[in-house]
Each structure stands twice: as structure tokens, then as C-alpha cells.
KETORDO-263781 format. One record per residue (C-alpha): residue number from 0; residue in three letters; x, y, z. Coordinates in Angstrom, 3 decimals, m for minus. Layout:
residues N
NODE,NUM,ALA,X,Y,Z
...
END
This chain:
residues 390
NODE,0,MET,m11.601,m26.542,15.702
NODE,1,VAL,m8.536,m25.475,17.053
NODE,2,LEU,m5.860,m24.909,13.948
NODE,3,ASN,m2.336,m26.446,14.392
NODE,4,GLY,0.522,m25.366,13.074
NODE,5,ILE,0.728,m27.857,10.080
NODE,6,ILE,m2.845,m27.634,9.315
NODE,7,MET,m2.737,m23.824,8.660
NODE,8,VAL,0.069,m24.488,6.426
NODE,9,PHE,m2.255,m26.824,4.780
NODE,10,ILE,m4.902,m24.287,4.396
NODE,11,ILE,m2.181,m21.666,2.769
NODE,12,PHE,m0.815,m23.611,0.385
NODE,13,LEU,m4.630,m25.166,m0.363
NODE,14,ILE,m5.184,m21.171,m1.435
NODE,15,TYR,m2.044,m21.002,m3.301
NODE,16,ALA,m2.871,m24.115,m5.163
NODE,17,VAL,m6.542,m23.319,m5.815
NODE,18,SER,m5.292,m19.858,m7.013
NODE,19,ASP,m2.631,m21.740,m9.075
NODE,20,ILE,m5.159,m23.428,m10.984
NODE,21,ILE,m7.610,m20.611,m11.640
NODE,22,ALA,m4.576,m19.096,m12.732
NODE,23,THR,m3.618,m21.432,m15.467
NODE,24,PHE,m7.026,m22.191,m16.472
NODE,25,SER,m7.704,m18.706,m17.232
NODE,26,LYS,m4.400,m18.464,m19.411
NODE,27,ALA,m2.586,m15.864,m16.720
NODE,28,TYR,m5.596,m12.866,m17.440
NODE,29,LEU,m6.259,m13.896,m13.496
NODE,30,SER,m2.894,m13.773,m11.463
NODE,31,MET,m2.345,m16.502,m8.781
NODE,32,VAL,m1.601,m12.976,m6.530
NODE,33,PHE,m5.073,m11.616,m7.533
NODE,34,VAL,m7.225,m14.211,m6.563
NODE,35,ALA,m5.084,m15.331,m3.628
NODE,36,ALA,m5.350,m12.010,m2.400
NODE,37,ILE,m9.749,m12.253,m2.907
NODE,38,ILE,m9.529,m15.978,m1.427
NODE,39,PHE,m7.494,m14.813,1.589
NODE,40,MET,m9.864,m11.984,2.119
NODE,41,PHE,m12.989,m13.792,2.177
NODE,42,ALA,m11.754,m16.467,4.224
NODE,43,PHE,m10.150,m13.607,6.676
NODE,44,TRP,m13.793,m12.267,6.996
NODE,45,PHE,m15.652,m15.488,7.494
NODE,46,GLY,m13.599,m17.248,10.275
NODE,47,LEU,m9.811,m18.009,9.015
NODE,48,PRO,m7.703,m17.166,12.175
NODE,49,LYS,m6.453,m13.793,11.536
NODE,50,GLY,m3.161,m14.879,12.747
NODE,51,ILE,m2.510,m17.701,10.424
NODE,52,CYS,0.324,m16.289,8.614
NODE,53,VAL,1.907,m15.233,12.027
NODE,54,ASP,0.910,m18.439,13.341
NODE,55,THR,2.747,m20.506,11.418
NODE,56,GLY,6.221,m18.417,11.257
NODE,57,PHE,5.884,m17.694,7.454
NODE,58,MET,5.559,m13.956,8.484
NODE,59,ALA,9.008,m14.327,10.199
NODE,60,ILE,10.440,m16.160,7.718
NODE,61,GLY,9.425,m14.167,5.076
NODE,62,GLY,10.074,m10.832,6.652
NODE,63,ASN,13.437,m11.787,7.629
NODE,64,MET,14.612,m14.565,5.132
NODE,65,ALA,12.529,m15.166,2.025
NODE,66,ILE,12.427,m11.716,1.161
NODE,67,GLY,15.745,m10.829,1.327
NODE,68,PHE,17.029,m13.932,m0.206
NODE,69,PHE,14.658,m13.270,m2.634
NODE,70,LEU,15.705,m9.786,m3.559
NODE,71,ALA,19.400,m10.998,m3.509
NODE,72,HIS,18.815,m13.655,m6.062
NODE,73,LEU,17.395,m11.003,m8.154
NODE,74,GLY,20.036,m9.006,m7.914
NODE,75,THR,22.378,m11.777,m9.032
NODE,76,THR,20.078,m11.500,m12.510
NODE,77,PHE,21.048,m8.167,m13.250
NODE,78,SER,24.381,m7.081,m15.260
NODE,79,ILE,25.467,m3.361,m15.625
NODE,80,ARG,24.645,m3.581,m19.711
NODE,81,THR,21.208,m4.649,m18.965
NODE,82,PHE,20.296,m2.033,m16.575
NODE,83,THR,22.104,0.736,m18.709
NODE,84,GLN,20.248,m1.033,m21.998
NODE,85,ASP,16.846,m0.534,m20.050
NODE,86,TRP,17.268,3.058,m19.074
NODE,87,LYS,13.780,3.947,m20.791
NODE,88,ALA,12.259,1.945,m18.072
NODE,89,VAL,13.750,3.808,m15.110
NODE,90,VAL,12.837,6.756,m16.892
NODE,91,ILE,9.258,5.888,m17.483
NODE,92,SER,8.899,4.338,m13.796
NODE,93,ILE,10.184,7.368,m12.104
NODE,94,VAL,8.087,10.014,m14.120
NODE,95,SER,4.941,8.025,m13.537
NODE,96,VAL,5.316,7.187,m9.923
NODE,97,VAL,5.952,11.020,m9.531
NODE,98,CYS,2.928,11.677,m11.480
NODE,99,ILE,0.759,8.580,m9.446
NODE,100,ALA,1.466,10.428,m6.109
NODE,101,PHE,1.028,14.251,m6.874
NODE,102,GLY,m1.818,13.346,m9.308
NODE,103,CYS,m3.828,10.940,m6.680
NODE,104,TYR,m3.804,14.107,m3.874
NODE,105,PHE,m4.310,16.925,m6.122
NODE,106,ILE,m7.239,15.080,m8.417
NODE,107,GLY,m8.255,13.203,m5.302
NODE,108,ARG,m8.792,15.898,m2.835
NODE,109,ASN,m11.865,17.136,m4.901
NODE,110,PHE,m13.477,14.148,m4.488
NODE,111,MET,m13.238,12.818,m0.820
NODE,112,ASP,m11.876,14.056,2.455
NODE,113,PRO,m8.352,15.969,1.532
NODE,114,SER,m6.848,13.820,4.568
NODE,115,TYR,m7.847,10.788,2.954
NODE,116,ALA,m6.692,11.900,m0.317
NODE,117,LEU,m3.034,13.243,0.963
NODE,118,ALA,m2.542,10.302,3.181
NODE,119,ALA,m3.088,7.761,0.330
NODE,120,ALA,m1.571,9.439,m2.304
NODE,121,PRO,2.290,8.120,m1.956
NODE,122,ILE,0.959,5.066,m0.651
NODE,123,ALA,m0.596,4.265,m3.835
NODE,124,ALA,2.524,5.244,m5.791
NODE,125,GLY,4.568,2.814,m3.715
NODE,126,GLY,2.940,0.927,m0.855
NODE,127,ASN,4.426,m0.491,2.228
NODE,128,VAL,7.931,1.713,2.386
NODE,129,SER,5.516,4.867,1.981
NODE,130,TYR,3.373,3.909,4.843
NODE,131,TYR,6.342,3.385,7.355
NODE,132,ILE,7.441,6.836,6.159
NODE,133,MET,3.694,8.642,6.960
NODE,134,GLN,2.782,6.492,9.658
NODE,135,PRO,4.245,8.293,12.776
NODE,136,THR,2.482,11.604,11.531
NODE,137,LEU,m0.508,9.978,10.699
NODE,138,GLU,m1.189,8.722,14.240
NODE,139,GLY,m0.570,11.991,15.617
NODE,140,LEU,m3.462,13.131,13.637
NODE,141,ASN,m6.015,11.404,16.244
NODE,142,ARG,m7.769,10.557,12.719
NODE,143,PRO,m7.801,6.747,13.019
NODE,144,ASP,m10.036,6.913,9.722
NODE,145,VAL,m7.099,8.407,8.143
NODE,146,ILE,m5.083,5.245,9.276
NODE,147,THR,m7.598,2.818,8.315
NODE,148,PHE,m7.977,4.096,4.662
NODE,149,CYS,m4.408,4.034,4.387
NODE,150,VAL,m4.071,0.609,5.416
NODE,151,LEU,m7.146,m0.445,2.794
NODE,152,ALA,m4.959,1.444,m0.085
NODE,153,LEU,m2.162,m1.265,1.004
NODE,154,CYS,m4.332,m4.113,1.052
NODE,155,PHE,m6.284,m3.059,m2.028
NODE,156,GLN,m4.073,m1.719,m4.707
NODE,157,THR,m2.570,m4.819,m5.784
NODE,158,MET,m5.830,m6.261,m6.717
NODE,159,ALA,m6.196,m3.259,m9.093
NODE,160,GLY,m2.862,m3.020,m10.469
NODE,161,VAL,m2.558,m7.053,m11.024
NODE,162,PRO,m5.107,m7.543,m13.386
NODE,163,VAL,m3.683,m4.922,m15.728
NODE,164,ALA,m0.551,m6.233,m15.562
NODE,165,SER,m1.236,m9.811,m16.220
NODE,166,PHE,m3.699,m8.568,m19.404
NODE,167,LEU,m1.098,m6.498,m20.776
NODE,168,CYS,1.643,m8.768,m20.533
NODE,169,LYS,m0.380,m11.223,m22.015
NODE,170,LYS,m0.728,m9.315,m25.173
NODE,171,ILE,2.867,m8.983,m24.898
NODE,172,GLY,4.178,m12.757,m24.289
NODE,173,LEU,1.474,m13.222,m27.578
NODE,174,GLY,3.781,m11.472,m29.297
NODE,175,LEU,6.826,m12.382,m28.209
NODE,176,HIS,5.745,m15.870,m28.858
NODE,177,GLN,5.167,m15.447,m32.024
NODE,178,ASP,8.504,m13.536,m32.480
NODE,179,TYR,9.648,m16.721,m31.144
NODE,180,LEU,7.704,m19.123,m33.428
NODE,181,ASP,9.531,m16.554,m36.297
NODE,182,GLY,13.205,m16.920,m34.882
NODE,183,LYS,12.989,m13.524,m33.825
NODE,184,LEU,13.440,m13.813,m30.046
NODE,185,VAL,16.238,m15.761,m29.893
NODE,186,ALA,18.124,m13.965,m32.350
NODE,187,ALA,17.224,m10.614,m30.340
NODE,188,THR,17.877,m12.168,m26.800
NODE,189,ALA,21.585,m12.637,m28.450
NODE,190,ALA,22.200,m9.836,m29.990
NODE,191,ALA,21.132,m7.985,m26.444
NODE,192,ASN,23.486,m10.258,m24.638
NODE,193,ASN,26.366,m10.307,m26.991
NODE,194,GLY,29.611,m9.832,m25.006
NODE,195,GLN,27.846,m9.469,m21.983
NODE,196,GLU,29.876,m12.439,m20.487
NODE,197,LYS,33.051,m11.524,m19.281
NODE,198,LYS,35.807,m12.779,m17.408
NODE,199,LYS,35.027,m12.987,m13.456
NODE,200,LEU,37.407,m9.771,m12.033
NODE,201,LEU,37.595,m12.011,m8.798
NODE,202,PRO,38.124,m15.660,m8.326
NODE,203,GLY,34.758,m17.141,m6.884
NODE,204,ILE,33.652,m20.116,m5.085
NODE,205,PRO,34.882,m22.988,m7.112
NODE,206,LYS,31.880,m24.992,m8.996
NODE,207,LYS,32.371,m28.246,m7.197
NODE,208,TRP,32.084,m26.392,m3.953
NODE,209,LEU,28.696,m24.880,m4.558
NODE,210,THR,26.253,m26.582,m3.323
NODE,211,ASP,22.445,m25.646,m2.165
NODE,212,ASN,23.766,m24.585,1.089
NODE,213,VAL,26.847,m22.651,m0.287
NODE,214,TYR,24.058,m20.748,m2.570
NODE,215,PHE,22.232,m20.158,0.872
NODE,216,PHE,25.262,m19.002,2.427
NODE,217,GLU,25.881,m16.195,m0.183
NODE,218,LEU,21.873,m15.336,m0.159
NODE,219,ALA,22.264,m14.986,3.492
NODE,220,LEU,25.473,m13.164,3.140
NODE,221,CYS,23.564,m10.689,0.965
NODE,222,ALA,20.706,m9.976,3.120
NODE,223,ALA,23.021,m9.733,6.551
NODE,224,LEU,25.100,m6.833,4.727
NODE,225,GLY,22.020,m5.112,3.832
NODE,226,SER,20.555,m5.354,7.463
NODE,227,LEU,24.420,m3.844,8.679
NODE,228,PHE,24.082,m1.544,6.252
NODE,229,GLU,20.426,m0.232,7.357
NODE,230,GLN,21.660,m0.219,10.945
NODE,231,ALA,24.226,2.007,10.087
NODE,232,THR,23.083,4.408,7.471
NODE,233,GLY,19.443,3.880,7.638
NODE,234,PHE,19.065,3.080,4.228
NODE,235,ASN,16.469,0.630,3.272
NODE,236,ARG,18.015,m3.027,3.716
NODE,237,LEU,15.850,m4.482,1.045
NODE,238,VAL,17.481,m2.344,m1.346
NODE,239,ALA,20.720,m2.753,0.149
NODE,240,THR,20.540,m6.493,m0.046
NODE,241,LEU,19.898,m6.177,m3.751
NODE,242,VAL,22.684,m4.027,m4.294
NODE,243,PHE,24.997,m5.856,m2.555
NODE,244,ALA,24.086,m9.124,m4.258
NODE,245,PHE,24.330,m6.939,m8.029
NODE,246,ILE,28.055,m5.738,m6.615
NODE,247,LEU,29.229,m9.262,m5.672
NODE,248,THR,27.941,m10.973,m8.888
NODE,249,GLN,29.989,m8.304,m11.014
NODE,250,LEU,32.547,m9.046,m9.069
NODE,251,GLY,32.507,m12.794,m9.406
NODE,252,LEU,32.079,m13.536,m6.074
NODE,253,MET,28.804,m15.058,m6.494
NODE,254,GLU,26.667,m17.083,m8.807
NODE,255,PRO,23.615,m16.259,m10.848
NODE,256,ASN,20.296,m17.384,m10.040
NODE,257,PRO,21.213,m19.226,m6.813
NODE,258,LEU,17.615,m19.912,m5.767
NODE,259,GLN,16.995,m21.620,m9.473
NODE,260,LYS,20.038,m23.495,m9.191
NODE,261,SER,19.417,m24.464,m5.619
NODE,262,GLY,15.724,m25.608,m6.204
NODE,263,ALA,14.708,m23.382,m3.515
NODE,264,GLN,13.089,m20.568,m5.883
NODE,265,GLY,9.233,m21.998,m5.764
NODE,266,LEU,8.896,m22.496,m1.807
NODE,267,ILE,11.067,m18.757,m1.130
NODE,268,VAL,8.811,m16.814,m2.909
NODE,269,SER,5.672,m18.650,m1.992
NODE,270,ILE,6.829,m17.691,1.955
NODE,271,ALA,7.858,m14.167,0.813
NODE,272,LEU,4.309,m13.572,m0.264
NODE,273,ILE,2.468,m14.250,2.694
NODE,274,THR,3.646,m10.765,3.844
NODE,275,ILE,1.614,m9.388,0.848
NODE,276,PHE,m1.632,m11.529,2.124
NODE,277,ASN,m1.293,m11.136,5.903
NODE,278,GLY,m1.981,m7.247,5.207
NODE,279,LEU,m5.462,m8.343,4.306
NODE,280,SER,m6.178,m9.661,8.241
NODE,281,GLY,m7.177,m6.508,9.606
NODE,282,SER,m10.000,m6.042,6.863
NODE,283,THR,m13.598,m6.284,7.889
NODE,284,PRO,m16.663,m6.211,5.614
NODE,285,GLU,m17.902,m2.645,7.412
NODE,286,MET,m14.351,m1.072,7.005
NODE,287,VAL,m14.553,m2.343,3.559
NODE,288,LEU,m17.969,m0.748,2.656
NODE,289,SER,m17.680,2.181,4.696
NODE,290,MET,m14.437,3.574,2.495
NODE,291,ILE,m15.253,1.702,m0.830
NODE,292,VAL,m16.042,4.804,m2.822
NODE,293,PRO,m13.238,7.085,m2.072
NODE,294,LEU,m10.730,4.022,m2.075
NODE,295,LEU,m12.037,2.995,m5.843
NODE,296,ILE,m11.733,7.017,m6.452
NODE,297,ILE,m8.232,7.035,m5.714
NODE,298,LEU,m7.392,3.711,m7.211
NODE,299,PHE,m9.098,4.589,m10.216
NODE,300,ILE,m7.221,8.034,m10.389
NODE,301,GLY,m3.773,6.374,m10.433
NODE,302,LEU,m5.045,3.817,m12.610
NODE,303,CYS,m5.748,6.612,m15.409
NODE,304,ILE,m2.705,8.371,m14.633
NODE,305,MET,m0.423,5.491,m15.116
NODE,306,PHE,m2.054,5.295,m18.915
NODE,307,ALA,m1.978,8.411,m19.103
NODE,308,VAL,1.553,9.142,m18.466
NODE,309,SER,3.235,6.413,m19.608
NODE,310,ILE,1.624,5.458,m22.807
NODE,311,PRO,2.785,9.199,m24.231
NODE,312,LEU,6.372,8.620,m22.550
NODE,313,ALA,6.618,5.558,m24.585
NODE,314,LYS,5.914,6.969,m27.427
NODE,315,LEU,8.418,9.837,m27.103
NODE,316,LEU,10.906,7.312,m25.948
NODE,317,HIS,10.117,4.914,m28.844
NODE,318,TYR,9.126,2.264,m26.235
NODE,319,GLU,6.496,m0.030,m26.227
NODE,320,TRP,3.412,1.409,m24.705
NODE,321,LYS,2.314,m1.771,m23.391
NODE,322,ILE,5.268,m2.734,m21.124
NODE,323,ALA,5.235,0.575,m20.239
NODE,324,VAL,1.847,0.808,m18.545
NODE,325,VAL,2.953,m2.549,m16.886
NODE,326,ILE,6.005,m0.795,m15.672
NODE,327,ALA,3.690,2.094,m13.994
NODE,328,THR,1.578,m0.295,m12.894
NODE,329,THR,4.497,m2.089,m10.732
NODE,330,ALA,3.728,1.393,m7.989
NODE,331,TYR,0.608,m0.871,m6.891
NODE,332,PHE,2.076,m4.145,m6.626
NODE,333,GLY,5.849,m3.743,m6.316
NODE,334,PHE,8.835,m6.502,m7.310
NODE,335,MET,7.134,m9.625,m5.981
NODE,336,CYS,4.239,m9.633,m7.892
NODE,337,GLY,6.015,m8.162,m10.880
NODE,338,TYR,8.091,m11.263,m10.599
NODE,339,ILE,4.531,m13.593,m10.131
NODE,340,VAL,2.879,m12.406,m12.924
NODE,341,SER,5.689,m12.623,m15.367
NODE,342,GLN,6.469,m16.302,m14.362
NODE,343,GLU,2.675,m16.710,m14.902
NODE,344,VAL,2.551,m15.342,m18.324
NODE,345,ALA,5.826,m17.000,m19.531
NODE,346,ARG,4.596,m20.559,m17.982
NODE,347,ALA,0.821,m20.129,m19.855
NODE,348,ILE,2.437,m19.010,m23.251
NODE,349,SER,5.550,m20.792,m23.613
NODE,350,VAL,5.950,m23.903,m25.555
NODE,351,ASN,9.059,m25.372,m24.281
NODE,352,ASP,11.878,m24.163,m21.576
NODE,353,GLU,13.914,m22.161,m23.762
NODE,354,GLU,11.096,m20.002,m24.766
NODE,355,ARG,9.772,m19.494,m21.080
NODE,356,ALA,13.818,m18.541,m20.266
NODE,357,LEU,13.862,m15.773,m23.032
NODE,358,MET,10.145,m14.457,m22.252
NODE,359,GLU,11.439,m14.215,m18.094
NODE,360,GLN,14.564,m12.398,m19.665
NODE,361,TYR,12.218,m9.877,m21.238
NODE,362,PHE,9.899,m9.216,m18.338
NODE,363,MET,12.308,m9.909,m15.300
NODE,364,PRO,14.130,m6.490,m15.396
NODE,365,LYS,11.763,m4.328,m16.229
NODE,366,MET,9.690,m5.770,m13.432
NODE,367,LEU,12.370,m5.307,m11.091
NODE,368,ILE,13.493,m2.038,m12.267
NODE,369,GLY,9.760,m0.543,m11.769
NODE,370,GLY,8.991,m2.395,m8.554
NODE,371,ILE,12.629,m1.194,m6.997
NODE,372,LEU,12.015,1.934,m7.875
NODE,373,SER,8.682,2.655,m7.209
NODE,374,MET,8.512,0.946,m3.748
NODE,375,PHE,11.543,2.059,m2.291
NODE,376,ILE,13.037,5.031,m3.765
NODE,377,VAL,10.873,7.100,m5.535
NODE,378,SER,7.728,6.582,m3.792
NODE,379,ALA,9.618,7.308,m0.439
NODE,380,VAL,11.054,10.527,m1.605
NODE,381,CYS,7.285,11.724,m2.068
NODE,382,ALA,6.069,10.528,1.094
NODE,383,SER,8.951,12.438,2.788
NODE,384,ILE,7.678,15.284,0.998
NODE,385,MET,3.987,14.543,1.339
NODE,386,VAL,4.081,14.023,4.647
NODE,387,GLN,4.649,17.566,5.932
NODE,388,TRP,1.728,18.613,4.125
NODE,389,PHE,m0.563,17.960,6.818
END
């Protein structure tokens, strides 16, 4: 039977729905992203068309619009005050990513082909951007097995990192829930936000004109500026998109939380996630089985380093060790999955919308800081250094 476009869309959202139900049933211990990745992988192995994500148009929308819109939306949720207050999260993320990249190589080369360890190490510390930086050199090695191993590491690191982050976020969330019941979470949030609301520096769009399409225009403007900035400077467009949204919001030219206010947040996130699951379409059972041992070793080393580095660093900085480990694990799944995990935990534990919002305010900045630094900045620097070692 030939699957037409609407049947493919149905299948994708069926997988999403089943994954959401399982995540809800497990009370967020099993993340939707983790469950969906497993389902997509086996579905591709047993006949799901490899091009389903492309043929539906979701890959084009996800890569060109959804991720850009989503990052612009996240950029509006930050304030300078919030970012500077979370400087400890920045330190933990930077140190953890550097240790993961170099540790996976120097330790991993003792247990596998050194080329495997060298190629996969910066990818384990950051994902796609590191892979793109290393790809030309890897193709020049005439070692297709090394490229395959990198793709597997890229595909399966989410499955290693998300369960750890989901479990720890659930533990943290339970503590926040008790604080909310005791009235402490509201007080702490109010103190953190004290004086944060400031008068706009520039007049923005009048509220009576803020329709859904105007919100989309603002998001598209940030994405377009990010793309133009990349063309002019070579700087990553996704990071530039987030920075432009942040700046325009601080100036008062953009409204915070545009996707939420337009009601499009759920759809945009669902489409953006397709770019992650499409990476599993090239995997085969034979490929996974032939490299499962070195793959598990490199992922296990990375997880061990996350705990070994982030916990002592958290103690040194007087920071909650569980959230420090979660920040470190974003190296394995980035800002998108971190956003989903934190939302799932908030939804599973909260008793009302107020508590859910307070939990999201706690998790989101930390997830975004970790995801952005690991995926786009620190791991990219590590990859640029390590690629010269081939």
C-alpha cells in the first residue's frame, strides 16, 4: 500500500500520541522523546518509509521554520537579570561539555578504535553542530565505518541522556511541588522576579494589533535576521535567532512568549521534533548490532563524566547537584528535548496552572543555557580543535 501525505501525518502523530500516553502513564519517568525515538527506530526497521519525515514536508518546515520559531520564542522568555542570576548553570555547562568531549576521547580510545573515539567524542558533547564541523574531515578518511559510528552516536545519545534527565527532573519536581504546597515556591519566584519588570525602552506594537499573524511575523523576523547574519558572518543561524529575539524583547519591540499567546506552541514543537527522529531513519539492526559495544562504551563514559564533573562542581558552587547533572545531560539531547522533558515533569506533578508555570520558570532557563552552550558553542569549539587530530 502506498502511503499518501495525510496517512503519513497520521502515523507520525499516532506515534506522538502513544509516546505522550506512555510518558503520562509513567508520570514523566519515561520521556515522550525517549519513547518516540524507540518507536520510530523500530518502525523504520520494520517497514515505515525512510522518507516519511521528508515526504510529509515536516523536515523542510521543521528545519526552516519550526526550530527557528521555537528558538525565537525561547529568546523572548529570557531577561538579562535571569541570565546573570544563573551564571552557575553557565559554568557547569561549559566545564561539563569540555570534560565530556576530551574525556570520551582519551578514555574511550583505550576500549575501541581510536578513530571511533576521536570522531564521536565532540558529538557526544554536543550533537549536530559538532558533526557538521567534523563531517568533511571524516569523509576524507575513506573510513565509512567511522562516519556510521558517528551517526549512531548522534542518533542514540538522546536515548542515553533523556531517561537520566527525566528521572532527575522528576525528583527535583517533587521537591518543588512540596515547596509550592508550603508556599515557598511562590515566595522564591516572587523574590527572583522582584524588579525584573521594567518599562520598555522602545515602543512596541500596540497590544490591540497583536494578532496571531503579528506574533508569527515577529518570530519570522528573528529567524530571518538569524539567517542573514549567518550568511554574512558564518555564525550559527539558530544561536543568532535566539540572540536577536532576546535583544528585541529587551528593547520592548517583541512580546514575551509569542507561541504560547498565539496558541501555536504545541504544533511548532511537534514539527521541530521531526528533525531529531529523522536521524534514526538511516539506522539498521545490523548497523546497530555491529557497533553496539563501542557505542554503549562511549555513551556510558560520557554519562559517568557528567556525574563525576557536575556533582563536585555543584558542591563547590553551592548549587543543587541534581539540576547540575541535568544541565550536563543536555549535551546529549540539546535544548529541544530539554524543553519537552521539563514540560512533561511540570505537567505530571503540578496541581494547577500556576504551579506548572512556576516549575517551568525554574527548569526552562537552565535547560536552555545547557542546551545552547553544549550544542552550538562549547562542543563546536571542541570539535574544531579535535578534528585537527586526525
